N, C-alpha and C positions, 0 to 999 in steps of 0.2 A: 510485419506487424508493428502499429505504434499505438501507444498506449500514453494516454494523458493522465497524470497523478496532479491533484492539488487539493489542498486545505483552503477552501473558498472563503473562510472566515464569515462570521456572524453579519458584517457590514457587507458583505458582497464586493470589496473593492478592487477587482483582480484584473481590471483593465479588458481590453478587447484580445479573444483568443479565438483562432480559426479551427473549430471544434472538428469541422468537416476533413480535415487532415490526418483524423484519427480513428482508429478502430474501436477502441475500448476507451471508455472514460471513468477514473475511480475518484470520487469526490468526497472528501470529508466536509462535513458541515454544510452539506447541500442535498437535496434529494429532487432538485428541478431538472427535468428532462431538457437535456439541448436540441435544438433544432436538428433533426434530422436522426435524432437518438432515441431508443426507447429503454426504459429502467428494465435490467435483467435482475437487479435486485436492490431492496432500499430497505435499511432499519426501520424497524417500528417500534422498538423500546428502549432506544439510546438518545440522549440528549446530548450535544446537538446530533443530528443525523448524520448517516454516511449513505452513498449511493454507487451502484456500478451499473454504467450505462452499456449499450451496444448500438452500432448503427442500424438502423430499422429493417427488419427483414433479415439479418443475417446469421441470427443464432450462433454468432462467434463463441459466446461464453457457456460453458459445460459445467455442471455438478457445482453451482454456487452453493456454498454452505457458510452459515454464522456459525463459527466455533465457539463464540462464548455468548451463548446463548443469554447467561445470567447479567453479561454486562458488567463484571466486577472490576477487571483488569483493563479492558480496551473497550471500545464503544463502536462497533464490537469487533471482531478478528476475524476476517472473510477470506475465505479460499476459492479458488475456482481453476479450471484449466480451459485452454482455449483450444478450439476445434481444428484438427490440422497439427497441432504441435504437443511436444513432449513438456513443454513447460507448465509447472503449478505455479500460481499467482497467491501470494500471501498479501493481503492488503490490511495495513495495520494503523489504528489511531489511539494511541497509549493516553491515559488520562493524568498521570500523576505528574507533580510540579516539582519532584526534586530528584537527584540522579539515584538515590538509593531506592526511593519507592518506584520509580520507573523502570529501573533494573529488575527490582522485584515482581513487578505487573508484569513485564515480558516474560521473565523466567516463570511465574505461575502460570501464566496464558499456555505457554508451550507443555508444561509438564502435564497441568489439570485437564488440559481438552487433549492430551494425547497426541499431540503432534510430535510424533515420536521419530528419532533420526532413521530407525530402521524402515518406515513407511515411506520417508522422503528422500533418503540419500541414493535411491536408485533412478532418479529424474532430476532435470535441473528446475530449480527453484529461484523465483523472484519474488523478493522481500520489497514492498514498497509503502510508504505511508510516512505520516507523523509519529515519529520514535520518541518524540518529547526529549526528555533528558536522559535517556537510556543511553549507556554505554556500548560500543560495539562488542565487549567482551560477554555483555548479557544472553545475545545470540549463539555467540560463539560457544558458551558453555554447553548448549545443546546440540549446536552444528558446528563443529570443530573448523570446518571448511568454509565456514560463511566469510565472505569477502565485501567490505564496502566499497562500492564503486562509484559513489556519488553521497556528499553531505553539504546542505546548506539552508539556508534559510533560517528564520527566528532572530533572536536578539542575542546580543552579547555573544558569548563563546558557544551558545547552544547551537549546533546543527539540527534544527527539529525534523527538515523532510531529508529521507535518506533513500538509496536504492541498494539492497545487498543481494548476492547470489550465493546459492551455495547448491551442492550437489554436482553431478557429472554435466559440465558445460562442454560441448566439443571445441569450441574455439575461445580464445582469451584474447582481448574480451570478446564475448558474444552478445553484448549489451551495450548500447550507445544510449548516455542520457544527456540531454542538454536542459538549462534553465532557462523558461521562455516568458515568465511573467512572474508577477508577486502578488500578495494579498495583506489582510491583516496579519500583524505581529511577524511581517518580514517572510512569512512563508511563500515558497518558492512553487511555481508552475512547472512540473517535469515532463518534458517529452522524452518517453522511453522506446527506443526503437530494438526490436529483437529480429 
């Protein structure tokens, strides 16, 4: 299973990507369907938009839910499962522009949206997206076993685009992440293989 995550930016300057190489595409700041893909979910009340796409006719994505319907902390915070896989994916796009606010936003989203450790500790969870300036400890407060396996993109010392894992993964590392492209503000396109 291959997932492409990318914050495509408002100017759309992300270069040529071979989307057909992926099963699922998670895009921050875009809801344009890529060729050969169909929208499994797109945000309707957040700005900028987010979307999750799957190859046409595959029905790969199950139970896609917008966990932050009020769009207060994230834009929004999506979760879904993958057909035939125990993995739960949480797709994040934080708003906050400094470390404390980003940490607070992530912690509030996790606690207020009732993504409790007891409901997610029994399955492997892939956290992916634009974490803005949130620190790894913000996620670790709710999920003590959360491990950052990729951090990059963005400006200066801020690694905006990240991938974390939490829960029981049978093999470590069970996830392979490769940076394949770049966009506005130095965002990275990430190829994630499960």
